Each structure stands twice: as structure tokens, then as C-alpha cells.
C-alpha positions in Angstrom: 12.9 15.2 8.5 13.1 16.7 5.0 10.2 18.2 3.3 9.4 15.9 0.5 9.2 13.3 3.1 6.9 15.1 4.9 4.7 15.6 1.9 4.5 12.6 0.4 3.9 11.1 4.2 1.0 13.4 4.6 -0.6 12.6 1.3 -0.4 9.1 2.3 -1.9 9.7 5.4 -4.5 11.7 3.8 -5.5 8.7 1.4 -5.8 6.2 4.4 -8.0 9.0 6.1 -10.1 8.9 3.1 -10.4 4.9 2.3 -11.3 4.8 6.3 -14.2 7.8 5.8 -15.4 5.9 2.5 -15.5 2.5 4.1 -12.8 1.0 1.9 -11.7 -2.0 3.6 -9.2 -3.2 0.6 -5.6 -2.2 1.2 -4.5 0.4 -1.1 -1.1 1.5 -0.7 2.0 -0.6 -1.6 3.2 -1.1 1.6 0.1 -2.3 2.7 -0.2 -4.8 -0.2 3.5 -5.4 0.2 2.9 -6.4 3.8 -0.3 -8.8 2.9 1.7 -10.5 0.2 4.5 -10.6 3.1 2.1 -12.5 5.2 0.9 -14.7 2.4 4.3 -15.8 1.2 4.4 -14.3 -2.3 7.8 -14.6 -3.9 9.6 -11.9 -5.8 7.3 -9.2 -4.0 10.4 -6.8 -3.0 10.6 -6.0 -6.7 7.0 -5.5 -7.8 5.2 -2.3 -7.7 1.7 -1.5 -6.2 -0.1 -3.1 -9.3 1.8 -6.0 -9.5 1.5 -6.7 -5.8 -2.5 -6.5 -6.2 -2.5 -8.6 -9.2 -0.6 -11.1 -7.1 -2.8 -11.0 -4.2 -6.0 -11.1 -5.9 -4.7 -14.6 -8.1 
């Protein structure tokens, strides 16, 4: 696995661990938001960024 990939995965894992420690239950990563949008059947989700997914899930 390339070093950049390992670094990115490590940072993402650290962010998830921090949210778990702080008690944040709302999904934060784009991947988590995408999965929730997929469950809800939100159209156009594959082209949305993290902020757009968050807005679509709220409204």
C-alpha cells in the first residue's frame, strides 16, 4: 500500500477515534455521510462532496 494511502487512512482512523472519545454520534467523514445517503436513497450522492452530503441529509 502506498505511503500516502497509509497516511490518509491513519488520519481518518484518528478522526473517528477522536469522535468516539468525545461522544460525537453524528457521522462526519464523507464515507460515513455517503453510506447514510445511500441508505436514504438520496439522488446524486456520488457526485456530492462532504458538505453537500451533510446538507442533503439534514434537509
